[in-house]
Each structure stands twice: as C-alpha cells, then as structure tokens.
C-alpha positions as CSV (number, residue, x, y, z in Angstrom):
1,M,111.7,89.9,87.8
2,N,109.5,91.5,85.3
3,D,106.3,89.6,86.0
4,K,102.9,91.1,85.3
5,R,101.4,89.2,88.0
6,F,103.3,91.3,90.5
7,L,102.6,94.7,88.9
8,G,100.2,95.8,91.8
9,S,102.6,95.1,94.5
10,T,105.4,96.6,92.5
11,I,103.5,99.9,92.1
12,A,102.7,99.8,95.8
13,L,106.4,99.4,96.7
14,I,107.4,102.3,94.6
15,I,104.6,104.4,95.9
16,G,105.5,103.4,99.5
17,G,109.3,104.1,98.9
18,F,108.4,107.7,97.5
19,A,106.1,108.3,100.5
20,I,108.8,107.2,103.0
21,I,111.4,109.5,101.3
22,G,108.9,112.3,101.2
23,G,108.1,111.8,104.8
24,L,111.7,111.8,105.8
25,A,112.2,115.1,104.0
26,N,109.0,116.7,105.6
27,P,108.0,114.6,108.6
28,S,104.3,113.9,108.4
29,S,101.8,111.1,108.3
30,V,103.0,110.3,104.8
31,L,106.0,108.7,106.4
32,F,103.9,106.2,108.2
33,A,101.7,105.7,105.2
34,G,104.8,104.7,103.2
35,I,105.9,102.3,105.9
36,Y,102.3,100.6,106.0
37,I,102.3,100.4,102.2
38,V,105.8,98.8,101.9
39,L,105.2,96.3,104.7
40,S,101.9,95.2,103.3
41,A,103.1,95.1,99.7
42,L,106.0,92.9,100.8
43,A,103.7,90.6,102.9
44,Y,101.2,90.5,99.9
45,R,103.9,89.8,97.4
46,S,105.4,87.0,99.4
47,L,102.1,85.4,99.8
48,K,101.3,85.6,96.2
49,K,104.6,84.0,95.3
50,R,103.8,81.1,97.6
51,K,100.2,80.8,96.4
52,L,101.6,80.7,92.7
53,G,104.0,78.0,93.6
54,L,107.0,80.3,92.8
55,L,108.3,79.8,96.3
56,G,108.1,76.8,98.6
57,E,106.0,76.9,101.7
58,S,108.2,78.1,104.7
59,K,107.2,78.8,108.2
60,M,109.7,81.5,108.4
61,R,108.2,83.3,105.4
62,S,104.8,82.8,106.8
63,I,105.7,84.2,110.2
64,L,107.4,87.3,108.5
65,E,104.3,88.0,106.5
66,I,102.3,87.9,109.5
67,V,104.7,89.9,111.4
68,A,104.7,92.6,108.7
69,I,100.8,92.8,108.9
70,V,100.9,92.8,112.8
71,V,103.5,95.7,112.7
72,V,101.2,97.7,110.5
73,L,98.2,97.1,113.0
74,L,100.4,98.0,116.0
75,L,101.8,101.2,114.5
76,I,98.1,102.2,113.9
77,L,96.6,101.2,117.1
78,L,99.4,102.3,119.5
79,Q,99.3,106.0,118.2
80,N,98.8,108.7,120.6
81,D,95.2,110.2,120.2
82,L,94.3,107.6,117.5
83,F,90.7,108.8,117.1
84,R,91.8,112.4,116.4
85,N,94.4,111.1,113.9
86,I,91.7,109.0,112.2
87,V,89.3,112.0,111.9
88,N,91.9,114.5,110.9
89,D,93.8,112.2,108.6
90,P,91.9,109.1,107.7
91,F,93.8,107.9,104.5
92,P,97.1,107.0,106.3
93,N,95.3,105.9,109.5
94,V,92.4,103.8,108.3
95,V,92.2,103.5,104.5
96,I,95.7,102.3,103.6
97,P,96.1,99.8,106.4
98,L,92.6,98.5,106.1
99,W,93.0,98.1,102.2
100,A,96.2,96.3,102.7
101,I,95.1,93.9,105.3
102,I,91.8,93.1,103.5
103,A,93.8,92.5,100.2
104,Y,96.2,90.1,102.2
105,L,93.3,88.3,103.7
106,I,91.5,87.8,100.5
107,L,94.6,86.4,98.9
108,Y,95.2,84.2,101.9
109,F,91.8,82.6,102.0
110,K,91.2,82.3,98.3
111,P,92.6,79.4,96.4
112,H,94.6,80.6,93.5
113,K,93.1,79.7,90.1
114,K,96.6,79.0,88.5
115,I,97.4,76.4,91.3
116,I,94.1,74.6,90.7
117,E,94.5,74.5,87.1
118,F,98.0,73.2,87.3
119,T,96.8,70.6,89.9
120,H,94.0,69.3,87.5
121,K,96.2,69.3,84.4
122,N,98.9,67.2,86.1
123,S,96.6,64.7,88.0
124,P,96.9,61.1,87.2
125,N,93.2,60.6,86.5
C-alpha cells in the first residue's frame, strides 16, 4: 500500500528494521531501539488504520496493539541498572519509547478528522 497517510510509520518501520539489523551485527542498545521503534510503529499504524476506517474494529487487533506497547514498556522497565542506562544512553532508553507511546496515546484519544467528516457528509439530516 502506497498511502501517504502512513508515511511516518513506514519510515519508522524502515529505520527500526535497519536498527535491528545493525544491532544484530554489532550488539548494542541500537538493537533494542530498533525493537521499540518497530513494535510501536506497528501498533500506531494498526490504530491509525482503525481510526481511518480502513480496518474494522477488532478486539484481537486492539489487544495486540496494547501488547506491543506493554512489551516496549516492559523491555525498558525490566532492564538491569535502568537509571545508569538512562543517563548513559537516553535516546533508546527514554526518548524513543516515550515518543512512541505518546504518539500512540494522542492518536488513541483524538477523534480522527476524516472519520468525523465522513460521518457528517453521510448523515441523514
């Protein structure tokens, strides 16, 4: 699908994929950053498709989105020496997960403009 509405999540998936590959080649925090990016981008993209009405509402899809976000949180919070990791390498340990979770929550709680426009145009009044 070559839809411009998903450009951001597509770029995130590509960057996350490259980070995972790079992290496997030379193990570092980049590997986990890639995992955080990919999981978060997949959850965000799924939610956006639901909000746009491109996919039907599904409890399983919603659960998998939440599981992806929770996995990211658990991977961060269950690290050994978390505070040292945050101080020494804040980007993969705070910035990426926080950015991803905030983006997901903003999309989750914000009604999508296209859905509202579609509903008003097709209402019987």
